[in-house]
N, C-alpha and C positions, 0 to 999 in steps of 0.2 A: 520551455514548453508552458505553454497555456491553453487550458482548456475552455472551450464556451461553455455555457450554462445547457444548451442542449445535448452536447457531448459528454457532460457530467451527469444529465439524466439518463443519457443510453448506458452509459456505463455505471450508474447505480441499479438499473435495471439487470444490466449480466452478473452484477455482484450478488443479487439478493439470494440467488440459489447455491452459493460456494460457500465452502466451508473453510475456517481458519485454515493457510497452511503453515503460518510462523506462530510458535505460540511464544511469547516473552516469559520468563521464568523471572524467579526473586533477583537474580543478577540485572535484568531488565535489558536496556539495548545495549550490546556490545559488538565490538568489530566483528567478531565471527558469524554474529545474527547478522548483521548488516549486508557478509558476505555471500551468507545463504540467502537472504534476502532477494539480493542482486541475482545470482542464479535461479531463484524463484519466477523473478520479471522478466528475465531472459526467457524463458520457456511460455509461461502463461501469459503476461504482461499485466493482467489484473489478478492482483493477491490479496488476500482477507488476513490480516493482522489481527492476534488478539495480546493486546497489551498487558503488561502485568499489572497488576493491583497499586494502588496509591492514589492521590488527589488530583483533578485534572490539572494543575500545572506539570505534575511528574507526568501524565500521559501525553500533553504537548510538548514535552522537553522530548520525550522516545518519538514523537511522531516527528518532530523536528531531527532528530537524531539520524533514524533511519532515512527520512526525505532527502537529506542534505548527500549523506554517505552513498545512497544509489540512485539518484537523480531523480529520482520517481515524485510525483504529486500525489497530496493526499484527496480523493476524490470523495470520501465521505467517511463521518467517525460519528457513530453510534455508542455512547459506554465505553465498553473497553476493546472495542473493534472499530479496528481502522482498515477503511480500503484504499488501496496504494495502484497507482496505475506508472507504465513506463513504456512508452511506445518501442519494438524492439525494430531498429532501422533496417536490420540486413534481412529479416523475416516477418514483418507483421502478420500476425493472429487476428486483430480485431480490426476492422472495417469503421471508422468514426463518421458519424455524420457530418456534415460542413456544418 
């Protein structure tokens, strides 16, 4: 699934007031974290994740791992926080603009 620029802008506006649902610790992105993130994406579709410390390459690796494991798409990344989106096909909660 690829998001258009309009859809990304809309999702960024929705994510502005969200608090991080998933907080990564010292171990970073693990299978257990990816499973919990998958559950959160099933319920909310749009989730903020606070990444663990480290340099930019380490954070990019964490985002790639979480996106790959859950099938989510990164909408926005600011510092140590990333916003991920995955459409719930059975029960969509967010109406995306065309």
